[in-house]
N, CA and C atoms as an extended XYZ file, in Angstrom:
450
Properties=species:S:1:pos:R:3:atomname:S:1:resname:S:1:resid:I:1 pbc="F F F"
N        56.541        3.671       38.880 N   MET     1
C        55.276        3.130       38.406 CA  MET     1
C        55.473        2.358       37.097 C   MET     1
N        56.312        2.923       36.186 N   LYS     2
C        56.592        2.253       34.930 CA  LYS     2
C        57.230        0.881       35.174 C   LYS     2
N        58.167        0.854       36.121 N   ARG     3
C        58.864       -0.390       36.428 CA  ARG     3
C        57.881       -1.428       36.981 C   ARG     3
N        56.964       -1.031       37.844 N   LEU     4
C        55.978       -1.921       38.427 CA  LEU     4
C        55.049       -2.475       37.343 C   LEU     4
N        54.659       -1.619       36.395 N   SER     5
C        53.808       -2.074       35.295 CA  SER     5
C        54.524       -3.108       34.434 C   SER     5
N        55.810       -2.878       34.174 N   LEU     6
C        56.583       -3.813       33.367 CA  LEU     6
C        56.707       -5.171       34.074 C   LEU     6
N        56.971       -5.146       35.378 N   VAL     7
C        57.073       -6.391       36.149 CA  VAL     7
C        55.743       -7.129       36.102 C   VAL     7
N        54.630       -6.426       36.283 N   PHE     8
C        53.307       -7.042       36.252 CA  PHE     8
C        53.051       -7.672       34.885 C   PHE     8
N        53.413       -6.968       33.814 N   LEU     9
C        53.220       -7.472       32.465 CA  LEU     9
C        54.039       -8.743       32.230 C   LEU     9
N        55.298       -8.757       32.666 N   LEU    10
C        56.148       -9.929       32.485 CA  LEU    10
C        55.633      -11.126       33.294 C   LEU    10
N        55.204      -10.894       34.524 N   VAL    11
C        54.672      -11.981       35.355 CA  VAL    11
C        53.386      -12.523       34.746 C   VAL    11
N        52.533      -11.646       34.252 N   SER    12
C        51.282      -12.088       33.619 CA  SER    12
C        51.560      -12.916       32.373 C   SER    12
N        52.492      -12.479       31.562 N   ALA    13
C        52.817      -13.212       30.339 CA  ALA    13
C        53.401      -14.582       30.667 C   ALA    13
N        54.251      -14.657       31.667 N   ALA    14
C        54.826      -15.937       32.062 CA  ALA    14
C        53.745      -16.885       32.556 C   ALA    14
N        52.766      -16.383       33.270 N   GLY    15
C        51.656      -17.206       33.749 CA  GLY    15
C        50.838      -17.749       32.598 C   GLY    15
N        50.635      -16.958       31.557 N   CYS    16
C        49.870      -17.425       30.392 CA  CYS    16
C        50.603      -18.525       29.652 C   CYS    16
N        51.916      -18.388       29.526 N   VAL    17
C        52.687      -19.402       28.829 CA  VAL    17
C        52.606      -20.717       29.585 C   VAL    17
N        52.707      -20.693       30.900 N   GLY    18
C        52.627      -21.901       31.705 CA  GLY    18
C        51.262      -22.553       31.620 C   GLY    18
N        50.213      -21.776       31.376 N   ALA    19
C        48.860      -22.311       31.336 CA  ALA    19
C        48.494      -22.898       29.972 C   ALA    19
N        49.334      -22.677       28.959 N   MET    20
C        49.027      -23.188       27.623 CA  MET    20
C        49.103      -24.706       27.630 C   MET    20
N        48.187      -25.366       26.928 N   PRO    21
C        48.252      -26.826       26.892 CA  PRO    21
C        49.506      -27.288       26.167 C   PRO    21
N        50.096      -28.356       26.684 N   LYS    22
C        51.284      -28.906       26.048 CA  LYS    22
C        50.842      -29.852       24.949 C   LYS    22
N        51.470      -29.735       23.795 N   THR    23
C        51.191      -30.680       22.726 CA  THR    23
C        52.343      -31.666       22.698 C   THR    23
N        52.028      -32.929       22.595 N   SER    24
C        53.093      -33.920       22.572 CA  SER    24
C        52.953      -34.775       21.323 C   SER    24
N        54.080      -35.118       20.787 N   THR    25
C        54.100      -36.020       19.657 CA  THR    25
C        53.841      -37.418       20.200 C   THR    25
N        52.917      -38.165       19.605 N   PRO    26
C        52.682      -39.526       20.091 CA  PRO    26
C        53.970      -40.344       20.020 C   PRO    26
N        54.144      -41.198       21.005 N   ALA    27
C        55.334      -42.035       21.058 CA  ALA    27
C        54.985      -43.359       21.723 C   ALA    27
N        55.832      -44.335       21.480 N   VAL    28
C        55.697      -45.629       22.145 CA  VAL    28
C        57.048      -46.021       22.716 C   VAL    28
N        56.982      -46.895       23.710 N   GLU    29
C        58.197      -47.474       24.271 CA  GLU    29
C        58.040      -48.984       24.245 C   GLU    29
N        59.073      -49.647       23.765 N   LEU    30
C        59.064      -51.101       23.673 CA  LEU    30
C        60.442      -51.615       24.039 C   LEU    30
N        60.480      -52.527       25.000 N   HIS    31
C        61.724      -53.147       25.440 CA  HIS    31
C        62.791      -52.090       25.763 C   HIS    31
N        62.338      -51.010       26.422 N   GLY    32
C        63.246      -49.954       26.848 CA  GLY    32
C        63.671      -48.981       25.762 C   GLY    32
N        63.075      -49.082       24.581 N   HIS    33
C        63.432      -48.188       23.470 CA  HIS    33
C        62.238      -47.314       23.110 C   HIS    33
N        62.523      -46.066       22.828 N   HIS    34
C        61.511      -45.046       22.563 CA  HIS    34
C        61.427      -44.784       21.063 C   HIS    34
N        60.186      -44.731       20.542 N   PHE    35
C        59.954      -44.450       19.126 CA  PHE    35
C        58.871      -43.395       18.995 C   PHE    35
N        59.111      -42.359       18.180 N   THR    36
C        57.996      -41.495       17.822 CA  THR    36
C        57.079      -42.341       16.958 C   THR    36
N        55.794      -42.011       16.955 N   THR    37
C        54.871      -42.861       16.211 CA  THR    37
C        53.802      -42.062       15.520 C   THR    37
N        53.340      -42.592       14.434 N   GLU    38
C        52.147      -42.085       13.771 CA  GLU    38
C        51.017      -43.012       14.166 C   GLU    38
N        49.847      -42.458       14.394 N   LEU    39
C        48.700      -43.257       14.802 CA  LEU    39
C        47.777      -43.530       13.626 C   LEU    39
N        47.314      -44.758       13.538 N   ALA    40
C        46.296      -45.151       12.558 CA  ALA    40
C        45.113      -45.669       13.375 C   ALA    40
N        44.114      -44.809       13.568 N   THR    41
C        43.022      -45.131       14.492 CA  THR    41
C        41.656      -45.217       13.822 C   THR    41
N        41.622      -45.049       12.511 N   ASN    42
C        40.348      -45.223       11.801 CA  ASN    42
C        40.599      -46.077       10.559 C   ASN    42
N        39.540      -46.521        9.940 N   GLU    43
C        39.666      -47.460        8.825 CA  GLU    43
C        40.550      -46.913        7.704 C   GLU    43
N        40.352      -45.658        7.334 N   ALA    44
C        41.132      -45.077        6.225 CA  ALA    44
C        42.623      -45.040        6.551 C   ALA    44
N        42.985      -44.587        7.741 N   SER    45
C        44.409      -44.501        8.087 CA  SER    45
C        45.020      -45.888        8.272 C   SER    45
N        44.240      -46.841        8.769 N   ARG    46
C        44.755      -48.208        8.893 CA  ARG    46
C        44.960      -48.843        7.523 C   ARG    46
N        44.067      -48.587        6.574 N   GLU    47
C        44.219      -49.137        5.222 CA  GLU    47
C        45.434      -48.551        4.512 C   GLU    47
N        45.695      -47.269        4.711 N   HIS    48
C        46.810      -46.617        4.019 CA  HIS    48
C        48.149      -46.939        4.662 C   HIS    48
N        48.188      -46.956        5.981 N   GLY    49
C        49.410      -47.310        6.702 CA  GLY    49
C        50.639      -46.590        6.198 C   GLY    49
N        51.678      -47.343        5.920 N   LEU    50
C        52.944      -46.771        5.455 CA  LEU    50
C        53.141      -46.921        3.944 C   LEU    50
N        52.044      -47.052        3.219 N   MET    51
C        52.139      -47.176        1.762 CA  MET    51
C        52.863      -45.982        1.148 C   MET    51
N        53.607      -46.279        0.107 N   MET    52
C        54.283      -45.292       -0.737 CA  MET    52
C        55.433      -44.559       -0.035 C   MET    52
N        55.811      -44.963        1.151 N   ARG    53
C        56.959      -44.361        1.842 CA  ARG    53
C        58.231      -45.000        1.314 C   ARG    53
N        59.246      -44.187        1.142 N   THR    54
C        60.528      -44.720        0.678 CA  THR    54
C        61.507      -44.919        1.831 C   THR    54
N        61.148      -44.447        3.021 N   GLU    55
C        62.008      -44.651        4.184 CA  GLU    55
C        61.199      -44.497        5.467 C   GLU    55
N        61.732      -45.059        6.529 N   LEU    56
C        61.173      -44.926        7.862 CA  LEU    56
C        62.362      -44.784        8.799 C   LEU    56
N        62.447      -43.667        9.481 N   ALA    57
C        63.586      -43.402       10.364 CA  ALA    57
C        63.718      -44.505       11.414 C   ALA    57
N        64.942      -44.803       11.850 N   PRO    58
C        65.168      -45.891       12.811 CA  PRO    58
C        64.418      -45.717       14.132 C   PRO    58
N        64.121      -44.472       14.499 N   ASP    59
C        63.437      -44.219       15.779 CA  ASP    59
C        61.959      -43.866       15.571 C   ASP    59
N        61.396      -44.289       14.438 N   HIS    60
C        60.011      -43.952       14.110 CA  HIS    60
C        59.193      -45.236       13.902 C   HIS    60
N        57.877      -45.117       14.098 N   SER    61
C        56.993      -46.270       13.978 CA  SER    61
C        55.603      -45.816       13.557 C   SER    61
N        54.766      -46.791       13.261 N   MET    62
C        53.344      -46.524       13.070 CA  MET    62
C        52.586      -47.494       13.955 C   MET    62
N        51.652      -46.954       14.741 N   LEU    63
C        50.831      -47.763       15.634 CA  LEU    63
C        49.409      -47.808       15.105 C   LEU    63
N        48.956      -49.017       14.790 N   PHE    64
C        47.589      -49.246       14.341 CA  PHE    64
C        46.768      -49.628       15.569 C   PHE    64
N        45.689      -48.901       15.795 N   VAL    65
C        44.834      -49.170       16.946 CA  VAL    65
C        43.460      -49.550       16.409 C   VAL    65
N        42.964      -50.682       16.860 N   PHE    66
C        41.672      -51.198       16.421 CA  PHE    66
C        40.652      -51.087       17.555 C   PHE    66
N        39.376      -50.988       17.221 N   PRO    67
C        38.352      -50.858       18.263 CA  PRO    67
C        38.052      -52.167       18.981 C   PRO    67
N        38.575      -53.292       18.468 N   ASP    68
C        38.310      -54.586       19.089 CA  ASP    68
C        39.532      -55.486       18.945 C   ASP    68
N        39.473      -56.607       19.636 N   THR    69
C        40.555      -57.587       19.581 CA  THR    69
C        40.077      -58.771       18.760 C   THR    69
N        40.835      -59.085       17.704 N   GLN    70
C        40.507      -60.228       16.858 CA  GLN    70
C        41.739      -60.618       16.049 C   GLN    70
N        41.676      -61.752       15.352 N   PRO    71
C        42.822      -62.112       14.512 CA  PRO    71
C        43.105      -60.992       13.498 C   PRO    71
N        44.351      -60.671       13.316 N   ARG    72
C        44.759      -59.602       12.396 CA  ARG    72
C        45.753      -60.164       11.390 C   ARG    72
N        45.806      -59.551       10.238 N   TRP    73
C        46.835      -59.857        9.256 CA  TRP    73
C        47.090      -58.598        8.453 C   TRP    73
N        48.317      -58.413        8.083 N   PHE    74
C        48.727      -57.256        7.294 CA  PHE    74
C        49.346      -57.754        6.001 C   PHE    74
N        49.328      -56.900        4.996 N   TRP    75
C        50.007      -57.194        3.751 CA  TRP    75
C        50.795      -55.961        3.367 C   TRP    75
N        51.631      -56.100        2.358 N   MET    76
C        52.593      -55.049        2.033 CA  MET    76
C        52.331      -54.392        0.685 C   MET    76
N        51.107      -54.473        0.202 N   LYS    77
C        50.794      -53.863       -1.091 CA  LYS    77
C        51.122      -52.360       -1.043 C   LYS    77
N        51.861      -51.895       -2.025 N   ASN    78
C        52.283      -50.494       -2.150 CA  ASN    78
C        53.145      -50.011       -0.990 C   ASN    78
N        53.668      -50.931       -0.210 N   THR    79
C        54.606      -50.577        0.852 CA  THR    79
C        55.996      -50.836        0.302 C   THR    79
N        56.807      -49.795        0.276 N   LEU    80
C        58.077      -49.838       -0.439 CA  LEU    80
C        59.275      -50.160        0.444 C   LEU    80
N        59.051      -50.282        1.745 N   ILE    81
C        60.150      -50.525        2.683 CA  ILE    81
C        59.878      -51.794        3.494 C   ILE    81
N        60.903      -52.562        3.814 N   PRO    82
C        60.699      -53.747        4.651 CA  PRO    82
C        60.391      -53.327        6.093 C   PRO    82
N        59.570      -54.132        6.752 N   LEU    83
C        59.095      -53.771        8.094 CA  LEU    83
C        59.117      -54.960        9.040 C   LEU    83
N        59.160      -54.659       10.331 N   ASP    84
C        58.809      -55.606       11.380 CA  ASP    84
C        57.378      -55.276       11.765 C   ASP    84
N        56.521      -56.294       11.852 N   ILE    85
C        55.117      -56.105       12.210 CA  ILE    85
C        54.886      -56.831       13.528 C   ILE    85
N        54.549      -56.079       14.567 N   LEU    86
C        54.401      -56.627       15.910 CA  LEU    86
C        52.951      -56.506       16.357 C   LEU    86
N        52.378      -57.596       16.831 N   TYR    87
C        50.970      -57.661       17.228 CA  TYR    87
C        50.861      -57.718       18.751 C   TYR    87
N        49.952      -56.891       19.298 N   PHE    88
C        49.767      -56.795       20.745 CA  PHE    88
C        48.302      -57.025       21.100 C   PHE    88
N        48.071      -57.641       22.256 N   ASP    89
C        46.694      -57.878       22.705 CA  ASP    89
C        46.106      -56.621       23.355 C   ASP    89
N        44.926      -56.734       23.928 N   ALA    90
C        44.242      -55.583       24.527 CA  ALA    90
C        45.012      -55.005       25.711 C   ALA    90
N        45.855      -55.821       26.351 N   ASP    91
C        46.677      -55.353       27.473 CA  ASP    91
C        48.032      -54.833       27.008 C   ASP    91
N        48.202      -54.730       25.703 N   ARG    92
C        49.425      -54.246       25.057 CA  ARG    92
C        50.624      -55.150       25.319 C   ARG    92
N        50.367      -56.438       25.398 N   LYS    93
C        51.426      -57.435       25.527 CA  LYS    93
C        51.686      -58.036       24.141 C   LYS    93
N        52.942      -58.187       23.795 N   LEU    94
C        53.315      -58.718       22.484 CA  LEU    94
C        52.897      -60.181       22.375 C   LEU    94
N        52.072      -60.474       21.362 N   VAL    95
C        51.565      -61.836       21.176 CA  VAL    95
C        52.059      -62.491       19.889 C   VAL    95
N        52.576      -61.709       18.960 N   SER    96
C        53.015      -62.284       17.685 CA  SER    96
C        53.925      -61.295       16.967 C   SER    96
N        54.839      -61.838       16.145 N   MET    97
C        55.753      -60.991       15.378 CA  MET    97
C        55.907      -61.545       13.966 C   MET    97
N        55.958      -60.670       13.005 N   GLN    98
C        56.359      -60.979       11.633 CA  GLN    98
C        57.561      -60.076       11.360 C   GLN    98
N        58.744      -60.663       11.271 N   LEU    99
C        59.971      -59.888       11.184 CA  LEU    99
C        60.531      -59.846        9.763 C   LEU    99
N        61.160      -58.712        9.457 N   ASP   100
C        61.818      -58.523        8.152 CA  ASP   100
C        60.876      -58.818        6.994 C   ASP   100
N        59.672      -58.279        7.078 N   VAL   101
C        58.670      -58.490        6.033 CA  VAL   101
C        59.056      -57.645        4.813 C   VAL   101
N        59.231      -58.282        3.661 N   PRO   102
C        59.670      -57.533        2.474 CA  PRO   102
C        58.510      -56.808        1.797 C   PRO   102
N        58.819      -55.784        1.026 N   PRO   103
C        57.777      -55.137        0.218 CA  PRO   103
C        57.173      -56.156       -0.745 C   PRO   103
N        55.944      -55.921       -1.130 N   CYS   104
C        55.282      -56.796       -2.100 CA  CYS   104
C        55.694      -56.354       -3.500 C   CYS   104
N        56.233      -57.284       -4.266 N   GLU   105
C        56.669      -56.950       -5.616 CA  GLU   105
C        55.773      -57.521       -6.701 C   GLU   105
N        54.925      -58.504       -6.344 N   VAL   106
C        54.056      -59.145       -7.324 CA  VAL   106
C        52.684      -59.363       -6.695 C   VAL   106
N        51.646      -58.960       -7.408 N   ASP   107
C        50.284      -59.195       -6.951 CA  ASP   107
C        49.885      -60.625       -7.274 C   ASP   107
N        49.176      -61.348       -6.473 N   PRO   108
C        48.650      -60.926       -5.186 CA  PRO   108
C        49.740      -60.953       -4.105 C   PRO   108
N        49.644      -60.017       -3.186 N   CYS   109
C        50.612      -59.908       -2.100 CA  CYS   109
C        50.268      -60.911       -0.999 C   CYS   109
N        51.291      -61.532       -0.404 N   PRO   110
C        51.013      -62.430        0.718 CA  PRO   110
C        50.560      -61.629        1.939 C   PRO   110
N        49.856      -62.287        2.845 N   SER   111
C        49.466      -61.626        4.089 CA  SER   111
C        50.322      -62.185        5.225 C   SER   111
N        50.447      -61.397        6.280 N   TYR   112
C        51.282      -61.727        7.426 CA  TYR   112
C        50.416      -61.666        8.677 C   TYR   112
N        49.931      -62.833        9.143 N   PRO   113
C        48.962      -62.858       10.241 CA  PRO   113
C        49.598      -62.851       11.621 C   PRO   113
N        48.769      -62.490       12.599 N   SER   114
C        49.146      -62.658       14.002 CA  SER   114
C        48.844      -64.106       14.383 C   SER   114
N        49.567      -64.616       15.361 N   ASP   115
C        49.331      -65.983       15.836 CA  ASP   115
C        48.088      -66.054       16.714 C   ASP   115
N        47.751      -64.953       17.350 N   THR   116
C        46.586      -64.881       18.232 CA  THR   116
C        45.899      -63.538       18.014 C   THR   116
N        44.678      -63.366       18.531 N   PRO   117
C        43.978      -62.085       18.354 CA  PRO   117
C        44.807      -60.904       18.888 C   PRO   117
N        44.661      -59.772       18.215 N   ALA   118
C        45.409      -58.568       18.578 CA  ALA   118
C        44.513      -57.337       18.486 C   ALA   118
N        44.873      -56.310       19.240 N   ARG   119
C        44.166      -55.037       19.198 CA  ARG   119
C        45.073      -53.912       18.698 C   ARG   119
N        46.372      -54.065       18.907 N   TYR   120
C        47.359      -53.059       18.495 CA  TYR   120
C        48.377      -53.726       17.582 C   TYR   120
N        48.825      -52.979       16.573 N   VAL   121
C        49.872      -53.480       15.688 CA  VAL   121
C        50.880      -52.354       15.510 C   VAL   121
N        52.140      -52.684       15.742 N   LEU   122
C        53.213      -51.705       15.620 CA  LEU   122
C        54.103      -52.094       14.456 C   LEU   122
N        54.316      -51.140       13.543 N   GLU   123
C        55.254      -51.350       12.445 CA  GLU   123
C        56.515      -50.545       12.714 C   GLU   123
N        57.642      -51.233       12.580 N   LEU   124
C        58.973      -50.643       12.780 CA  LEU   124
C        59.827      -50.947       11.559 C   LEU   124
N        60.905      -50.198       11.365 N   PRO   125
C        61.816      -50.556       10.272 CA  PRO   125
C        62.312      -51.989       10.455 C   PRO   125
N        62.408      -52.734        9.378 N   ALA   126
C        62.856      -54.127        9.438 CA  ALA   126
C        64.178      -54.244       10.187 C   ALA   126
N        64.268      -55.265       11.030 N   GLY   127
C        65.480      -55.516       11.807 CA  GLY   127
C        65.473      -54.887       13.185 C   GLY   127
N        64.552      -53.970       13.437 N   THR   128
C        64.520      -53.253       14.712 CA  THR   128
C        64.202      -54.188       15.877 C   THR   128
N        63.211      -55.049       15.715 N   ALA   129
C        62.803      -55.927       16.823 CA  ALA   129
C        63.965      -56.812       17.276 C   ALA   129
N        64.688      -57.383       16.329 N   ARG   130
C        65.851      -58.208       16.695 CA  ARG   130
C        66.941      -57.359       17.340 C   ARG   130
N        67.182      -56.187       16.749 N   ARG   131
C        68.257      -55.316       17.250 CA  ARG   131
C        68.043      -54.920       18.699 C   ARG   131
N        66.793      -54.642       19.087 N   ILE   132
C        66.532      -54.190       20.465 CA  ILE   132
C        66.162      -55.345       21.391 C   ILE   132
N        66.073      -56.563       20.863 N   GLY   133
C        65.833      -57.733       21.698 CA  GLY   133
C        64.396      -57.948       22.129 C   GLY   133
N        63.451      -57.572       21.288 N   VAL   134
C        62.029      -57.732       21.613 CA  VAL   134
C        61.704      -59.209       21.807 C   VAL   134
N        60.859      -59.481       22.809 N   GLU   135
C        60.453      -60.851       23.104 CA  GLU   135
C        58.957      -60.925       23.306 C   GLU   135
N        58.397      -62.097       23.053 N   SER   136
C        56.978      -62.321       23.293 CA  SER   136
C        56.652      -61.959       24.742 C   SER   136
N        55.532      -61.274       24.935 N   GLY   137
C        55.127      -60.843       26.272 CA  GLY   137
C        55.576      -59.439       26.631 C   GLY   137
N        56.486      -58.845       25.840 N   ASP   138
C        56.917      -57.467       26.112 CA  ASP   138
C        55.711      -56.545       26.091 C   ASP   138
N        55.748      -55.530       26.944 N   GLU   139
C        54.645      -54.564       27.023 CA  GLU   139
C        54.932      -53.350       26.145 C   GLU   139
N        53.936      -52.933       25.403 N   LEU   140
C        54.010      -51.713       24.608 CA  LEU   140
C        53.447      -50.577       25.449 C   LEU   140
N        54.253      -49.556       25.688 N   LYS   141
C        53.800      -48.385       26.430 CA  LYS   141
C        53.501      -47.285       25.418 C   LYS   141
N        52.357      -46.657       25.561 N   VAL   142
C        51.947      -45.597       24.645 CA  VAL   142
C        51.965      -44.274       25.398 C   VAL   142
N        52.686      -43.296       24.857 N   GLU   143
C        52.757      -41.966       25.448 CA  GLU   143
C        51.878      -41.029       24.633 C   GLU   143
N        51.080      -40.221       25.311 N   GLY   144
C        50.180      -39.310       24.620 CA  GLY   144
C        48.813      -39.910       24.446 C   GLY   144
N        47.917      -39.115       23.965 N   ASP   145
C        46.529      -39.520       23.812 CA  ASP   145
C        46.316      -40.193       22.453 C   ASP   145
N        45.754      -41.369       22.465 N   ILE   146
C        45.452      -42.073       21.216 CA  ILE   146
C        44.276      -41.418       20.501 C   ILE   146
N        43.353      -40.861       21.261 N   GLY   147
C        42.177      -40.226       20.669 CA  GLY   147
C        41.118      -41.269       20.328 C   GLY   147
N        40.094      -40.852       19.602 N   PRO   148
C        39.026      -41.789       19.269 CA  PRO   148
C        39.500      -42.872       18.297 C   PRO   148
N        38.998      -44.073       18.508 N   VAL   149
C        39.325      -45.204       17.645 CA  VAL   149
C        38.041      -45.653       16.984 C   VAL   149
N        38.068      -45.679       15.633 N   ARG   150
C        36.859      -46.078       14.893 CA  ARG   150
C        37.193      -47.179       13.924 C   ARG   150
């Protein structure tokens, strides 16, 4: 009887573990390369972006998600690391790139616009887009739930 109770307890516990929701770290895939990503889906997180960071791992990114598609431009105020800034349309197709964007050292900081309206903007460590061979029209794949966009 003791053995049967132990088996029942182990089977029940295993069933509970399998039923637990899986948490996944947001990630993106671009041109066959996978990057973990931080999401910026509201005004405050989009304004702060990667400011004050002293490094960005080679396999890491930040994805800015906007509630609409329109002309976008980014600047590097208080951003301490050089970046590639990639602009994507509503279908997540690459429409514009600003590569090897340097940190802003003197105010006013220049802005780096998209060539056409964009809904998503991906920031990667400078040099990444060239290294992996990113091209206009490439599709950005997003893994995980983006959540609400405001």
